[in-house]
N, C-alpha and C positions, 0 to 999 in steps of 0.2 A: 579804306577798309581797315577794320580792327584786326589785329593779329589773332584775336580769338576766333575769327571766322576761318582761320586756317587749321583749326583743330582736327577736322576730318583728314587732312593731309598728314598731320603728325600721327594720327591713329593708324593710317595706312603705312607710313614709314616704319612704325614699330613692328608691323607684321611682315615687312619685306626685308629680305637679307641684303647686306651691303654688297654681296657679290652681284645681285640683280640691279640694285640702284645704289651706286656709290655716293660718297659724300658730295663731290662736285655736282652730280646730277640732282641730288636733293636740294642743294643750294639754288641751282638754276630753276627748278620747278617752283620752289617757294617764292623766288623773286618774281617770276612770270605770273604766278597766281595772285600776287599782291596788286596787279593791275586789273581793275574790274572790266575794262574795255579791251583787254588784250594788250600784250607788251609790244609796242612798236617804237621803242625809244632809240633804236640804233645799236649796232653791235659794240661800239666803243663804250657807250654808257652802260649797256647790259653787262659787258665784261667787267667793268669797274665795280658795278653793284654786286656782282657775284664774287669779286675778289680774285678774278683770273688775271694773271700777269700777261698772258698772251691771247691774241684773238683766236689762234689755232686751238687753244684749250676750250674756248667757248664753242667753236664750231664742232669740235669732237664730242662734247657733251650734248649739244643740241642733236647731233646725228644719233647718238646713243638713245636719247629719249624718243626720237622719231621712230627708230626701229622697234621700240617697245610700244609704239602708238600712245605714248603718254603726252604728246604735244600735238595740237592741231595748228595748222598754219594757213594763212590767207591764200598763199599762192604755192602751187606745187613747184612751178618754176617761176622765177622773178620776172616781173614786167617792168619795162623802163619807166621810171618816174614814180613807181609805187614802192613804198617801204614795207618790208616783210612784217607780218603781225603774227605773234604766237600767243596761244592760251593753253592752259592745262586741260587735258581730257580727263575729267574726274571719274567718269564711268569706267574707263579702262584702268585707271590707277586703283580704284576700289576693287575691280575685278581681279587685278593682279595680286592685291593684298588679301582677297577673300573677305572683304569687309563690306557691309551694306552701307550705301551712301545715305540711307535714311535712318541709320542707327543714331540715337541721341548722343551728342557729344557731352563731355563733362560740363559744358556751359548750358546744356539743354537745347542747343540749336539743332535743327533738322533740315535736310534737303537744301543744301547750300549751293546747288549747281549754278543758279543765276549769279550769285555773288562771286563765284570763282571763274566764271566765264566760259563754261563748257556748253552752254546752250544759248548762243546769241547769234545774231546775224553778223557775217564777216564785215570787217571795217577796214577799208584801205586808207592810207595816209599818203597825200601827194608829196612825197619826198623821194630822194634817191634811194634805190633799193640797197640795203647794206649787206644782204646775204646772198649776193649773186654767186651762183655756182656753175658758171658756164663750162668749166673744165669737166666737172662730173657729168653734166648734161651731154656734152660732146662725146665723152667717153661712152656713155650709155648708148648713144646713137651708133657709134662705131662698133660697139660690141654686138648690137643687133644686126648690123650689116655684115659682120663677120660670121654670124651664126644663122639665125632663122631667115633673114632677108638677104643672104649672100647671093641669091640669084639675080638681084637687081643690078644692072650694069652701073659701074662707078659714075658715069656721066649723067645718070638718070636718078641719082639718089637725092634725098631731101632731108629736111629737119623732121625728125620723128616726133609726132604728137603724143600726148598722154593717151589719147583714145586708141592710137595704133598700138602702143605698149600694152594697153589693157586687152585689146583684141588678141594679140599674140599670146599673152599670158593665159587668157581664158581658153584659147584653142589648145594650148599645151596641157592645161588642167583637164580638158576633155579627152586627152589622149592623142590628139593630132600631132604627129611628128613634124620636125622641120622639113624632112624629105617630102612628106605629104603636102605641106604648104608650098614647097618649091614646085612640085608636080602640077599644082593648080595654075601656075604661071608659065609652065615650060613652053607652051606654044605661042606665047604672046610676042609680038614685035614691038619692042620698047621704043623704037624710032618713030612709031606712029601714035604713041600715047602722049597726049598734050599735057595732062596733069598726073604725073606718076603717083603723087601722094593720094589724091582722091581715088585713083584707079585701084591702088593697093588696098586702101581702107575698104572700098566697096567690095572687092573680091574676098577679103577676110570676113566681112559680114556675111557674105554668101556661104562661106565655109562653115560659119557658126550654125547655120540652119541645116546643114547636111549631116547625115550620119557619119560617124568617124570610120575611116577605112583602116581596119586593123591588119597586122602582119605577124609573122613569127616572132619578130623582135618587139613589136608593139601590140601586146595581146590585150583582149578585153578582160574585164574583171572576172575572177574565178567564180564559177557557179557554186551552188550549195550542195551539189551531188558529192557525197563522200567517196564514191567510187572513181571520180574523175581525178586523174593525176595532174597536179598543179603545174608541173614542169612541161609535160608533153600535151596536156589537154586531151588525153585519150582515156578510153574505158577498158577494163579487162574483159569485156564481152562485146559482141557486135550488137548494133541497134539498127533498126530499119531506117533507111533514108526517106525523108518525106517526098512523096511523088516520085519515088525512085524505081517503081516497077519491080519491087522485091529486092532491090539492092540493099546491102548492109554496109556499115562502117563502124570502126572502133573509135573514130574521132568523136569527141563530145559535141553534140548538136547545140548545146547551150552556150559554151564558152570557147570552143575552138575558133580561131580567127576566120578560117575559111567559111564555116557555116554561119557565123555571125554576119560576115559581109554578105553572104548569099541571102540571108534572111532580110537584110537591109537594102537589098537591091543593088549591091555594089559588085 
């Protein structure tokens, strides 16, 4: 690849502050982008090409780029016998810079995504994985068992899959608390469950299709009524209770957790 093909990256780097992408990160991105089929040369070789004296420096800068979604990788977690493969996500880099990827470069080139490797099929290389991060993966599992999945007995715990991580995250984003997730498993006899991992994943999928059960500490989104107090979810005047035979309440029927749960059949 000609270095002129990297002009969109240089254009983006001019628009992004060094506080966001520092010099080592820029070097790393340029080196990885220079490999049209993704960079799978191994960590020692990549560190040497970037001029990093320590492998820990390489790992630190890779993690920084991953957090900004500037790198795509073949494997979320490494697999035995496959070497990690990285390529630059040009869409995210340009979005961070506020630059159009199709803007003409000084060389008159446009739309260089294929050349830079952000729109290709993943390619795995049959070599030893150089970026194994078992400690972080183990730590992530332990953190989940200390928090959201703390209800699972120690002897029945398992290796947490990416799918399970995603399910837990999506439930939390919907407003489902760790307590609510634990309540869904409270009556289960773990000694009679043959495959705890499949059982937990299945139950979490069931929770995804159920309405969220709100509480005083996990409240639904605030309604648009300006008279509704955001802290207490009450109104300064009484309103009629639906099917309440003339009863009234000052609780907001739209966003008070009691009435939202009742409306959802909980």
